[in-house]
N, C-alpha and C positions, 0 to 999 in steps of 0.2 A: 508651601504644601509639603515640605519634607516631613516625614513622620506620619502623614495621613494615609492609612492603609485602607484597603477595600472594606466597606461596611462601617467605617467610622463616621461617615457623614450620613445623617438621616434626612429624608425628604418628607416634608409635611405640606399637603395642599389644603387650603381652606377656601370655602366659598361663602360669601354673604350676599344674598340677593334680596332686593326689595321690589315687590310687585306693586306698583303704584295704582294704575288704572288702565282700563281698556275702553276703546271707543269705536263707534261706527261698525258695530257688529252686523248691521243689517236687520231688516224686519223679520219677524217670525210669524208663524201662523197662529200663535197663541194669543191670549188676551191683549188687545191694544198693540199687537206687534212686538211684545217684549219677550225677554228671555231670562231664564234662571241660569246663571253662569258661574263657573269657578275655574281656577287655573291650577295646573300641576307643574312641578319642576322635575326634570329628568336628567340623569347622566346617561347619555346615549338614549336607550329606550327603557331605562329602569327608573320608574317614578320614585322620588325620594321624599317629597313633601307636596302638600296641596293647600290651597287657600280655602276660606269659607265660601259658601255659595251666596252670591248676590242675587236676590230675587227681583223679577219683573223689571228688567232694565235693558235698554238698547246699548247703553254705555255703563260700565261698572267701575266703582271705586273699591279696590281691594285693600290697599294700604297695609300690607303685611310684609314682615321681614323675617327671613330664615337664615340661620348660620349653621354650617356643619363642616366637618372634616371630610375630605374626599377619600373614601376608603380603597379605591381601586383606580387603575388607569382609565381614562375616558377620552373620547374624541370630540364629542359635541355636547354642549349644554343646551337643553331644549325646554321651551315653555309651551305647554299645550293649553288651549282654551276649550272648555267643554260647556255644553248646555244640557240641562235635564229636560227631557220631553214630558208629555202629559202622563206617561207611564213611569216617570222617574228614572228612565234609562239615560245613560251618559252617551252623548253624541259629540264627537270632536268637530269643532268649528275651524280649527287651523292651529298652526304652530309657528313659533319664532325660534330659530336655531342659531347658535354662535359656536364656531369651531374653537377648540381649546387655544390654538395659537393666536386667535384674534381677540381673546378676552381682554387683554391689556389695552386694546383700543378703546374699550368702553368702561375702563376701571374708574369707579368712584363718582360717576356722573349719570344723570338721568338721560336716557335715550328712548326714542320711540322706535319700535320694531314692527314692521308690517307682518301680518300673518300670512303664511303660505299654506297651500293645500296639503293635507296629509295623505300620502300614497303608501299603501302597505309595502310596495316594492322598494321604497326608499327608507324604510324603518329597519336599519341594520346596525349591528354592533359586533365586536369581537374580531378575532384574527385566526388564521389558519397556517399551519406549518406544512410546507410542500417541498418535495424533493423531485427534481426532474433530471433525467440524463438520457443520453443516446446509447443504446446497446446493440451489439451484433451477435447473432446466433447462427449456428451452422445446422441446416435442415438435413434430413436423412439423404436427400438426393445430392448432398454436397453443395447446395446453394446457400450463400450467405444472405441472411435477412437482417435488415436494420429496423430497429424499433425504438420508439420513444417510451420510456417507462415513467409513469407518474405515481409517486408514492405519497399518499395522504397520511401524515404522521399523527397530528393532533390539532385541536382547536382550543381556544381559551376565550372566556367572556362572551359566550353566545347569549342571545336574547332569550328571555323566559316567555313562553306563550301560554296564556291561561293557567299560570301557576306551575308549569313544568316545562322541561325541554328534553325531547327525545330525538336527538339529531342524527342525520346521516348525510353523506357527501355524494354528490353526483359529479363524476369526472367526464368531461366531454372534450373530444378531440375534433376540432373544427377546421376544415379546409374549404376552399371554394368549390370542391367537387363532392365532398361527402362530410357527414357528421357521424361520429361514433360515440356512444354513451355507455358508461359503466357506473356502478353504484356500490357503495360500501354497505356494511351491515348497520342496522340501527343501534345506537347506544342509548340506553334507557336512563332517564332522570339525571342528566348531567349537563352543565353548561361548559364543561372542559373535557370533552370526549377524547379518548385515545383510540385512533383507528389503526394506524400502522398497516395499511393495506396498499398493495402495489398493483397497478394496472399497466398493460402493455398495448401500444397502438402501433401497427405496422406502417412503415413508410413505403410508398410506391417506387419500384424499380430504381434502387440506388445504383449509381455508377461511379467508378473512380475518376477523379480528375487527373490532369497531367502531372500535378505535383503530389499525387497520392493522398490528397485531402478529400474528405467525403463531400459529396454533393447530391442534391435531390433533383431528379429530372422532371417528374410529373407534378409533384407537389409545389405549389407556389409558396415558398417559405415566408415571404413577406406578408401573406394573408392567412397564414396558419397560426392557430393559437390553441392553447390548452385552457379550458375553463373548469374551475372547481367551485361548485355551488353547494351551499349548506341548506338543509331543509329540516323542519320539525315534522316528524311523522304524526299524523292524526290518529293512527291506530284504527281507523275505520275504512277509509278509501283514499286512494292516491290523490284525487282531485282536491281533497281538503287539506293536504299538506301545506305548511306555511313556509314561505321563503325567508331565510335568515341572512342571506348575503352571498356574494360570489367574488371571485378574483379571475382576471383574465391575464394569462401569461403568453404574450406573443413569442413564438419561437425565434423570430428575427432578432430579438433582444438578447438571446442567449448565445453563447459560443458553442454552436452545434457542429463545428467543422471537424471535430475529432470524436470518435467513439469513446465511451467511458468518461467523458467530461461531465462533471456533476454540478448541478445547481440546486442549492438547498437554502431555503429562506422562509421567513415569516412574512405573511401578507395581511394587511388590513382588509376585512370584508367590505365590499362596495355595494351600492344599490344596483338594482337591475334596470337596464334600459326599458322604459315603459313605452308601449305603443298606444296606450290610451291617452286621449287628450286631457290636458290638465284642467281641473275644474276651477272656476273663479273663486277667490277667497277675499272676504271683506274684513276690515277691522285692523286694529293695531294695539300694542301693549306698551305702556311706559314702564321701563325697568331700570333699576340701578344695580350694577353688578360689581362686586369686589372679589377678585380672585388673587390669591397669594400662593406662591410656591417657595417655601423656605428650605434651604439646604443648611441643616443644623450641624455645626462643628462640635468637637469635644470642648469641654468646659474651659480649658486653659486658654483657648483662643479669645475668650470674651473677658478674661480676668481684668484687664486694664480698664475697659469701658464700664464693667460692672462695679468696680471699686469706685470709680468716679461718681456713679449714680448713688451708690449706697452711702457715701459720706456726705451727701447733699444736706441732710437735716442739720449737720454740724457746721455748715458753711455760713459765715456771717460776712456780709448780708446774704440772705437767701437768693436774691436776684443774681448772684454770681455763681450759683450752684448749677450742676449739670442737669438736675431735674427741672429747674426753672427754665433753663435754655431749651430743654426738650419740650416743655409745655409751650414755650413761645413759638418754636418752629412748627408745632402741631396745633396751633390755636384754632384752626378751622376744622380740626378733627380730634377734639379732646376726648371723645368717647373711645376712639381707636387708640389714642395715646395712653389712656388710663388702664386699659385692659392688661397689657403686659407689665406695666409699671407696678400695679397693685400685686400681681402674682409674684413678681420678682422680690418685692419687699416682704411679702408674706413668707415666701420661701426662706428668706434670710432672717426672719424674725425681727425686722426693723420697721414694720408698717406704722406703728403708733408714733414714733418720733417723726416720721414723714408727715403723717396727718396733722400732728401738733404744729410742725413748722409751717405747713401750708395754711392751716387755720389761723394761726397768729398773724400771718402776713395778710390774709384776706380780711380778718376782723378789724385789723388796724386801719383799713381803708374805709370801713363802714361808718356811717353817721346815724342811720336809722336802724335800731335793733330789731324792728318788726320785719325787716326785709333780709334778715341775716340768712346767709346760705341759700337764698332763693334763686340766684342766677346760675348760669352755666360757667363753671371754671374748672381748672384741673382738680381742685379740691373736691368739688361736688361730684364730678364724674368719678373720682377715685372712691368716694364713699358709696356712690351708686354701684360701682363694681364690687365692692366688699359685700354689699347686701345681696347682689346677684350670686356671688360665689358661696356665701355662707348662709343665706337666708331662705333657700328654697325649701328645705325640710321644715323649717319654722313655719312657712306659709302653709304647707300641707297639714301640719298639726293644728294650725290655728283656724283657717278659714275654708279649707277644702270641703268639709262636710256641709257647710252652709251654702257654698256655691253649688254643690251637687243638689241640695234641696231646691234651690231656686230653679235650676235647670230641669228638674224632674217634676216639680209641682205645676209649673205653667200657670201660676196665679196672675191675674191682671193687676198691675201696679202703676199704671199710667196716671200721673197726677196733673198733667198739663191738660186743661179743659179743652184746648183746641185739638188734642190728639186722642181723646178718649173715644173708644169705639162704640158703636151703637149697641145698646143693651148692657153696657157697663155702668157701674155706679161710682162716682168720683170718691165718695167717702169710704166705700168698701176698698177701693184701690189704695187709698191713703193708709187704711188700717193694715192691708196686706204688706205694703211697703214698710210701714213702721215696725211690724213684727220681724221682717227680714233684717232691717237695720239694727233693731234691738238685739237680736241674736248675734249678728256679726260684731256689733260694738262690744257686747259682753265678752264674746270669745277673745277679741283682741285685747281688751283691757285686763283680762284675767290671764293672759298668756305670758306675762313678763318673765316668769321663771323658765320659759322655754326659749327665750331669746339667746342666740348663740353667743358664746363668750367674746369672740373677737368683735362682734357688732356692739356689744355692751361697752367694751373698751374704747371703741371708736367714738361711740356716743358720749362717753365720759370725757374723752379728750376734747371733743367739740364743745361740750358744756363748760369745761374748765376754761377754755380759751375765751368763750363768750362772757363768762362771769368776770374774768380777769380784765377785759376791756370795757365792760359795762357793769361795774360793781353796784351801781345804784338802781339798776333796772331789775326788779324782782322776777319778772316773767321771762327773762332772757334764758334762764336755765331750761325752760320748756320750749321756747321758739327755736332754740338751737338744735333741738332734736326732732320736734314734731314735723318740721318741714321735710325731713328725710323719711321717717318711719311711716307717716301717714300719706304725704304727698307723693313720695317717690317709691314706696314699697307696697303698702296695702291697697291704695286707690288704683294704681295700674294693674295689680294682680287681680282685683275684682273686675276691673273693666275688661281685661283680656286674659281670662284664665288659661287659655291654651298656650299662650306665650310663656307662662310660668309653670307649665306642665301640671296644672291643676285639673284640666279636662283634656280628653283625647280629641274631642271634636269641637268645632266652633258652635256656639249657641245659635239658636234660630233668632231671627230679627226681634221677635217679641221679648224673648228672654234676654237678648243682648241689651235691649232698652231698659229692662228691669235692672240688670247689672250696672248699667250706666247711672241710673238714678241712685242705686245703693252706693256706688263709688263716689259720686258727687257729695252725697250726704256724709259718708265716712271721712272724706277729705276735709269737709267743713267742720266736722266735729273735732278734728285735730286742733282747731283754733280755740276750743273751749278753755284750754289751759292758759290762754292769754287774757287776763282780766281787762286789758285796755281795748280788746276787740269787742265793741258793742254790737257789731253786726257780723253775721257769718260770712260776709263777702260774696254772697250768691249773686250771680249775674241774672238768673231767671227768677221772676217774681213768684212763679208757682212753687218754687222750692222752699219758700218761706214757711209753708204749711208743715212740711215734714221737719224743718229745722226747729220750729216752735215746740215740737214734741220732745226735743232733747235739750232745749235751752234751760236747763235746771242745774242747780248746784251739785246734785248727786252725780250727774254725768261729767261735769267739769272736774270734780274731785277725782273721779275714776280715771280721767285722762291724765291728771297731774300725777297720781300715784303710779300709774303705768309708766309714764315717762321718767319718773324718779327711779323706779326699779331698774328699767333697762339701761339707764345711764349711770348706774352705781357699780363700783368695783371694790375689791378688797385691797387695792394698792395703797400703801402707807403714805406716799408723797402727795403733796399738793392738797392735803385735806383741809388746810386752814381756810381756804376760800370756799369750801363746800358746806353750806348751811345744813345742819341736820334736818332731815325730812322723815317724818313718821311713816313707816311702811306697813307696820302691823302691830297691834297690841291686843292683849286679852288677859283675863284672869286665869292662871293655871297653878298647878301644884308642882313644887320643886323639892328635890332632896338636897339637904345641906351639902355643900361641896367639901367641908372639912378644911377650910382655909386656915384654921388655927390648929395647932398640934393636938389639943384635947377637946376640940369643938364637937358638939353632938351632930350626928348625921341623920337628923329627923326630917319629916316632910311638913312643909308649910305652904299655905296658899299665898301667892304673890302676884302682883300686877307686872306683867312683862310688856316691854316696849322695844321694838326694833326700829332703828333708823338706818340711814345709809352709812352711818359712822360706827354705831355700836349697838349691842344688846344689853339692856338694863332690866333690873326688876326692883320693885319697891313694895312696901307693905300694902299700899293702896294707890289708886290712880291720883296723880297730882302731887304725891309726896316725893321727897328726895330719894334718889335710887340708893339701894343698899349695896348693889354690886354693878359694875360696869365692865363689860367684855368688849374690847375693840374688835371690829370686824376682822382686822388683820390677824387676830389671835384665834379665830375659828378655823380649826384644822380639818374638821369633818362634822357632818350632821347626819345621824343615822337613827333608825328605829332601835328600840331596846327590847330584848326578849322578855316576854311576860313573866317567865320563870324567875327573873332577877329579883323582883319585889312582889310577885303575885299581883301585879297591877297592869291593866290594859292601857293602850294608847300612850305609851311612854316613848320618848326619844331622848337622844343624848347629844349634847354640844361639846365636842372634844376640844380642849385647850392644851397648850404646851405642857402644863403640869398636872392637869386633872380633867375630869369630865363632869359636866353639869347634867343631871338627870331630871327630866321634866315630864309631867303627865298632863296631856291635853284633855279637854272636856269630851271629845269624841274622836273617832278615827278620821273624819274629814278635817277637823281642825289640826290634828297631828300632822297629816300629810301637807296641809297648807303651810304650816310652820317649817317643816322639813324642807319643802320646796323653796320657800323664799329665803331661808337661811343659807341654803346651798347656793342660791342665785347670787346673793350679795357677797358671798365669800369665795366664789368659784375661781377668782383670779389670784387668790393668795398663793404665793410661791412655795410655801411650806405645807400645802395641803397633803394629808396623809393618803397613802395608797392602800393601806390595810387598817382595820379597826377591830375592836372586840365587841361582838354583838350582844354580849351579856355583861353584867356589872361586875365590879371588883368588890367582893364581899368576903369577910372573914379571912383576909390575907391571901386571897387567890381569885383569879378570874374564873367565873362560873362556866365560861364557854370552853376554854382550853386547859383549865386547871393550873395555869402558870402562876407561880407564887410571886414573881416580881411585878410590882404595880406598874413599872415603866417598860414592861415587855412589849415588843412589837406586836401589832394586831395580828389576829389569826384568820381574818376574813377580808377579802377585797372590798373596798368601799363601793357603794352604788352611786351615791352623790346626787341622784335625781337628774342632774344636768351634766353633760360632759365638761370637763375642765378646759378642754381645748377642742378645736375642730381640725381634724387631720385632712389636709387637702393634697391631692396628687398633683404637684406642680412641677412642670418641666422647666427649670430655670434657664437652661441653655436655649430652649425654644423661645422663651420670652426675650432673652437677650438678642437672639437673631431677629426677632420682630422689631425691637428697638433700634438695632443697627440698621435694619431696612428702612425704618422711618427716617432716621437721621440721613441716610444716603439719598433717599427720595427727595428730601428737602435740603440737600447740600447747598443749593443756591441761596437759601435763607441764612444758613450759617455763614456763608461767604459775605452776604450783604451785612450781616451783623459785624463781621470782622472789619469790613470797610467802614461801617459806622463808627466803630471804636477808634479807627485811625482818623477818618475825615471829620467826623462830628465832634469827637472829644479832643482830638489832637494827639499826635504821637507821644508828646511829652507827658500828657495826662495818663496815657495808658501805662507807662512805665513808672511814673511817679506816684500814681494813685490819687491825684488831685481830682476834685469833683468835675464832671463833664460840663461843657457848655450846654445850656438848655436848648433843645431843638425839638421840632415837631416829630414825634415818634411814639409808637404804642409801647415800645419796650423801655422800661425804666431801668437805667444803669446807675446804681448807687456807688459802686466801687469799680471804676473801669479797669484797674490793674488786675484785681482778682478775677473779674469777669473775662478779661482777655486771656488770662492764664488757663482758665477752665475751658474756654472756647478752643484754644489751640490744642489742649489735651484731647478734647473730643474729636477734633479734626484729625489729629494724628492716629487716634484709635480707629476711626471708621475708614481712613485711607489704607491703613495697614491691613485691616480685616477684609476690605474689599479686594485688595491685591491677592489675599489668600483665596478668595472666592474665584477670582479670574484664573488663577493657576489651577484650581480644582476643576473649573469648567473646561479648560483646555485639556487637562488629563482625561476627563470624562469623555469628551468628544473623541479623543484619540483612541480610547480603549473601547468605545461602543461601536460595534460593527453594524453597518447598514444591512438590513435584512435579518437582524437578530430579533429576539422577542422584545427586547427593550427598545429597538428602533425598527419596527416592521416597515416593509415597503408599502407606501401609500398608493393612492389612485390618481396622482397628479401627472402621470406619464412616466413610465419606467425607462430610464436611459441606460444604455449598455455600460457606460463608465461607472454608474452607480451600483451596478450589479457585480462588478469585478470582484469586490471583496466578499461577495456571497457565493462565488464559484469555487468549488473544491475539486481537486483531482483525486482519483482513486489510485 
């Protein structure tokens, strides 16, 4: 820990909660004794998320998962169950609470929690800063009077009541014989009020003891306490004020034997003792809670482990790499494992080599190309994470408008005859559904130009790997991509739009059913690119009617073109295995490029054809191309100012030595060509940052009047699509997560180490000879390199954990009990615990 100063270690808390189901809520007075219920998740009393409403049920299945960073300190994680009454008002049925220090007991596993009654007196949060001391004053008659002074300094994190908080403090001096109460001023609209008000309470008949120490004769010090309670002012009348919490400070726990002895400390607010009988509460909730608290060190602490992971794509065989060992120890939590791994490799710009290495290893084990990438593996979870990271804006641009239409129209779309409501027509429902699917399908298949660059590069990498291992299977280029983009991106987003931030509220049950039918159809239409798939693979017979509406060549061609475009890049390598696919073609007018010294630069009509490899033009369709421009040579594609040649709808394709000027037939066609050309060339490493918006005519650029034909552009490129996606990735945080996962599963690493010795033999480990075949899920191809990597990982995590231990020791030593960071709780205050919070004046 040497060199780690204060503030260098960051603390990040994350919660992921899954609300599974609730049961046994008890009967209601509503129809058939059912309830409309929903759940909320709160940090202390602050609601942070809520589930959809499950209608007409005594037991409810929610099945929702939420993940968020904890933005502030909290004491209790609470789950509240509400019902909506006949007037649509929310009524709380009960709650399940878990104290922060107990969250690790329930980490990562389903548990049933019984609901308890919600009492307003127990709904407290926040803390208060109090100063108490014994003072002596001389009265006019010469009599010495001893008093207890209570100073209320400030509070933090108070609960918000009906959207605001107007707090004040009540200070009560309680003895067996009397009670004296005083009150601070109200502080308006703040959850962190500063009071700094002092109150004095006189002690009865003080008398000196034989050793000149102070004693109290009439007051029973063991039964005397100071209470500080916080209230929210109702601004109307006192009886409507809301209790916010209180602390009780017994004087017996303080060193009150000497005047001027000061006790100053932070206290957590506690519930008030309730004299009302507790109401019975029925029901329970099934919850899965994952809470993590990461202490993130500076970057150099993670360098060794980070380098081990980053060099994994170059390790041969891959089974001996740190990434593969990481995936093996996290095999039952691959989604958790993929999240920091993808972010780490994205941050360092090495994601594509990782995806390529994982894909090659997975495809090599496949025998049926139709099931390619359909299972759950480290690779598929990594690709899922890439789509979540980079594809959210893409989803908004593509399908949000159509999901909004479905949610707002409320048109009946049920096509299952057994579920059609009375008064609905099955054929009308089918037509409504067909229109929705048609719009959604068209929007998706025409959105290829909007697909983020990194997603396209990942899809291209997957396609390359699939074609390399299945060169004789024509459709593998499509199945390698469709399973991800349709099955794992669009279909889930349509099914659960709120989870993808496409809607703020959950859809009602009828709309949710419509979205389910659309999602199933879109998912099945992704298989249209596979010519060997003669059936849509629908489990429900009633879905065949909607599928028949789209089982046509025009739709399968649209899917194929879409998949070809989103899995095309401008990278020059590995192009030999990529069969040219026509992406767009049309008859347009081009201006001669002047490829010869004295060639005429006139305008001619030519047939243009764009594939995923190059742009060509010929005299007419089907004739040999007169010119071929590789995609790698397209440096920019931009509109051309009309003033250049007095012609509308012109655009330019900028190449290393010259620009090709083209006139489209209309403005829509011009934009389509600009968009798709930018899409296929967006990954070119030499793409320009500036360009000339006008042509080079008569030995100068018309836009900037520069005479040099090779002059740098005068205007920033627009490009249509960003050449890269900028992500705010905290690589140190991701490394801390990976280290934490390794440490949590250290026993698995140790078992693997034992396996290398016992199962393979010590000699095999150091000689590199093939291991003896044994029953194990982990395949070791090279025991020597695997052992070396394993030992390096163990050394890194042990060293890093030792740094954490030293940090925790130093933190515990420097954190004072009773400070704002470690306030005094309500588990019984002991004198020895308060010694550090006592100060002398």
